[in-house]
C-alpha positions as CSV (number, residue, x, y, z in Angstrom):
1,M,-13.1,48.4,68.6
2,R,-10.8,46.3,66.4
3,T,-12.2,43.1,68.1
4,L,-15.8,44.3,67.2
5,V,-14.9,45.0,63.6
6,S,-13.2,41.6,63.3
7,L,-16.3,39.9,64.7
8,L,-18.6,41.8,62.3
9,A,-16.4,40.8,59.4
10,M,-16.4,37.1,60.4
11,T,-20.2,37.2,60.7
12,A,-20.6,38.7,57.3
13,A,-18.3,36.0,55.8
14,V,-20.2,33.2,57.5
15,L,-23.5,34.6,56.2
16,A,-22.1,35.0,52.7
17,A,-20.9,31.4,52.7
18,S,-24.3,30.1,54.0
19,C,-26.1,32.0,51.2
20,S,-23.7,30.6,48.6
21,R,-24.4,27.1,49.8
22,R,-28.1,27.6,49.7
23,D,-28.0,29.0,46.2
24,T,-25.9,26.1,45.0
25,A,-28.2,23.5,46.7
26,T,-31.4,25.0,45.1
27,S,-30.0,25.6,41.6
28,P,-31.4,23.3,39.0
29,T,-28.9,20.6,37.9
30,P,-29.0,18.6,34.6
31,S,-30.6,15.2,34.9
32,A,-30.3,12.0,32.8
33,P,-33.2,11.0,30.6
34,T,-35.8,9.2,32.7
35,L,-37.1,5.7,32.1
36,S,-39.6,5.4,29.3
37,F,-39.1,1.9,28.0
38,F,-38.5,-1.5,29.4
39,V,-39.0,-5.3,28.9
40,T,-41.1,-6.7,31.8
41,S,-39.3,-8.5,34.5
42,R,-42.7,-10.2,35.2
43,T,-43.3,-13.3,33.0
44,S,-46.3,-15.3,31.9
45,V,-46.5,-19.1,31.4
46,T,-49.2,-18.7,28.7
47,G,-50.3,-16.1,26.2
48,N,-53.2,-15.0,28.3
49,L,-52.1,-11.6,29.6
50,G,-55.6,-10.4,30.4
51,G,-55.9,-8.7,27.1
52,L,-54.6,-5.3,26.4
53,R,-56.0,-3.9,29.6
54,G,-54.2,-6.6,31.7
55,A,-51.0,-6.1,29.8
56,D,-51.2,-2.3,30.3
57,A,-51.8,-2.9,34.0
58,T,-48.6,-5.0,34.2
59,C,-46.6,-2.2,32.6
60,Q,-48.1,0.4,34.9
61,S,-47.4,-1.7,38.0
62,L,-43.8,-2.4,37.1
63,G,-43.3,1.2,36.1
64,A,-44.6,2.3,39.5
65,A,-42.4,-0.2,41.3
66,V,-39.3,1.7,40.0
67,G,-40.7,5.2,40.8
68,Q,-42.2,5.9,37.4
69,G,-45.9,5.4,38.2
70,A,-46.9,8.9,37.3
71,K,-46.4,8.1,33.6
72,T,-48.9,6.4,31.4
73,W,-47.4,3.0,30.4
74,R,-48.7,1.0,27.5
75,A,-47.9,-2.6,26.3
76,Y,-46.4,-2.9,22.9
77,L,-49.0,-5.4,21.6
78,S,-51.2,-5.6,18.5
79,V,-54.8,-7.0,18.7
80,E,-57.5,-7.8,16.2
81,R,-60.4,-6.5,18.3
82,D,-59.7,-3.7,20.8
83,A,-62.6,-3.1,23.2
84,D,-61.3,0.5,23.7
85,N,-61.2,1.1,19.9
86,G,-64.7,0.0,18.9
87,N,-63.6,-3.6,18.6
88,Q,-61.4,-2.6,15.7
89,P,-57.8,-3.8,15.1
90,T,-55.1,-1.9,17.0
91,H,-51.5,-1.8,16.0
92,A,-48.8,-1.9,18.6
93,R,-47.0,1.1,17.1
94,S,-50.1,3.3,17.6
95,R,-50.2,2.7,21.4
96,I,-46.8,4.0,22.5
97,G,-46.6,7.7,21.6
98,N,-43.9,9.3,19.4
99,G,-40.7,9.0,21.5
100,P,-38.0,9.4,22.3
101,W,-37.6,6.4,24.6
102,H,-34.8,5.6,27.1
103,N,-34.1,2.5,29.1
104,A,-33.3,2.2,32.8
105,A,-29.6,3.1,32.2
106,G,-30.6,6.3,30.3
107,M,-29.6,4.8,27.0
108,M,-31.8,5.9,24.0
109,V,-33.8,3.1,22.5
110,A,-35.1,5.2,19.7
111,A,-35.8,8.9,19.0
112,N,-39.1,8.3,17.2
113,L,-41.3,5.6,15.7
114,A,-39.4,5.4,12.4
115,E,-36.1,4.9,14.2
116,L,-37.6,2.4,16.6
117,H,-39.0,0.2,13.8
118,A,-35.8,0.4,11.7
119,R,-33.5,-0.9,14.5
120,T,-32.6,-4.4,15.6
121,G,-32.6,-6.0,19.1
122,D,-29.7,-5.5,21.5
123,A,-29.3,-7.2,24.8
124,A,-27.7,-4.1,26.3
125,V,-30.5,-1.8,25.3
126,F,-33.7,-4.0,25.6
127,V,-33.4,-4.5,29.3
128,D,-36.0,-4.7,32.1
129,E,-37.3,-1.9,34.3
130,R,-34.4,-2.5,36.8
131,G,-31.8,-2.4,34.0
132,Q,-31.3,-6.2,34.0
133,R,-30.5,-8.0,30.7
134,I,-32.9,-10.6,29.4
135,N,-31.5,-14.1,29.1
136,G,-30.8,-14.7,25.4
137,Q,-28.2,-15.8,22.9
138,W,-25.7,-13.2,23.8
139,P,-22.2,-14.4,25.0
140,N,-22.2,-15.9,28.5
141,S,-25.9,-15.3,29.0
142,P,-27.5,-17.3,31.8
143,A,-29.9,-20.1,30.9
144,P,-32.6,-20.5,29.9
145,V,-33.1,-18.4,26.8
146,E,-36.0,-16.0,27.4
147,H,-35.5,-13.4,24.6
148,D,-38.8,-14.1,22.9
149,I,-41.0,-11.0,23.6
150,L,-44.7,-11.1,22.8
151,T,-45.9,-8.5,20.3
152,G,-48.3,-10.0,17.7
153,S,-46.8,-7.6,15.2
154,N,-45.0,-7.2,11.9
155,A,-41.6,-5.5,11.9
156,D,-43.3,-2.2,11.2
157,G,-45.4,-2.5,14.4
158,T,-48.6,-3.5,12.6
159,L,-50.9,-6.4,13.5
160,I,-50.3,-9.9,12.3
161,A,-53.8,-11.4,12.3
162,G,-54.0,-14.8,13.9
163,A,-50.8,-14.3,15.8
164,T,-52.0,-12.6,19.0
165,C,-53.0,-15.5,21.3
166,A,-56.6,-14.5,20.7
167,D,-55.8,-10.8,21.5
168,W,-53.7,-11.9,24.5
169,T,-56.6,-13.8,26.3
170,S,-55.7,-17.4,25.2
171,G,-53.7,-20.1,26.9
172,S,-54.7,-22.6,24.2
173,A,-52.4,-25.0,22.3
174,S,-54.3,-24.1,19.1
175,D,-53.3,-20.5,19.1
176,T,-50.0,-18.8,18.5
177,G,-48.4,-15.3,19.1
178,Q,-45.7,-13.4,17.2
179,V,-42.6,-12.6,19.2
180,G,-39.4,-10.5,18.7
181,H,-35.9,-11.1,20.0
182,S,-34.9,-8.6,22.6
183,D,-31.2,-9.4,22.0
184,G,-31.5,-9.4,18.2
185,L,-29.9,-12.8,18.1
186,G,-30.9,-16.4,17.1
187,P,-29.1,-19.7,17.8
188,G,-25.4,-19.4,17.8
189,G,-25.7,-15.6,17.9
190,S,-27.1,-15.5,14.4
191,T,-28.5,-12.2,13.1
192,A,-29.8,-13.8,9.8
193,G,-33.1,-12.7,8.5
194,A,-35.8,-12.0,11.0
195,L,-33.7,-13.3,13.9
196,S,-32.4,-9.8,14.5
197,S,-35.8,-8.3,14.8
198,W,-36.7,-7.0,18.3
199,N,-40.4,-7.2,17.5
200,S,-41.1,-9.8,14.8
201,A,-38.8,-12.8,14.7
202,H,-41.2,-15.8,14.7
203,T,-44.3,-17.2,16.3
204,T,-44.5,-19.1,19.6
205,Q,-45.0,-22.8,19.4
206,N,-48.4,-22.2,20.8
207,C,-50.1,-20.0,23.5
208,S,-50.3,-22.7,26.2
209,N,-46.6,-22.5,27.0
210,T,-44.4,-19.5,26.2
211,A,-41.1,-21.2,27.0
212,P,-40.6,-23.4,23.9
213,R,-38.5,-21.7,21.2
214,G,-37.0,-19.3,23.8
215,G,-39.6,-17.3,25.7
216,A,-41.1,-16.5,29.1
217,G,-44.2,-14.5,28.2
218,R,-42.5,-11.1,28.6
219,I,-43.7,-7.9,26.9
220,Y,-42.4,-4.5,26.0
221,C,-43.6,-1.4,27.9
222,F,-43.4,2.2,26.6
223,A,-44.3,5.5,28.4
224,R,-46.5,7.6,26.1
């Protein structure tokens, strides 16, 4: 009898432990903020990105490649004539939702539009979809400098007319596009004036080649 009682007690203990493990395994656990912002790892030799639709497709593809394809990704680009907006101007800030946005490391880029457009670039924050830094002017950065990110925008995220590489369809030497500095730095690590701006530092030399002045035809992508 004592043996039977002992066996029953052991069985009950095993079942209790098993239930406890199942409860623990199925209980919800806190998760880090998910990716909702990145600089594209994909580059473009010219300013012809296939227009807004082509740029959005690039963002969507790269987001999907890191397991975030269920989100709606939009390129942070301004244009003078948007085919999806009655051929009216579209401002980059109006395309990306209201935030907050986090990078691949879970770091907050900005909580909202006002905070986003009040901040400066940062090599540790403005990273690509895999969490890799963009070559720039930060200490010990690999060469070449590629921190110029195409935007066509003023610092407040509104359109700069004539600085969008013909609405991101041109590879012409007669067109230019406005860029920001992902690391917020200029030559020698300078943060003077517009050099610290993540979205409106200067124009490209032209749209036929994005490399001169420190670019590679990258764009910013935000999940709405």
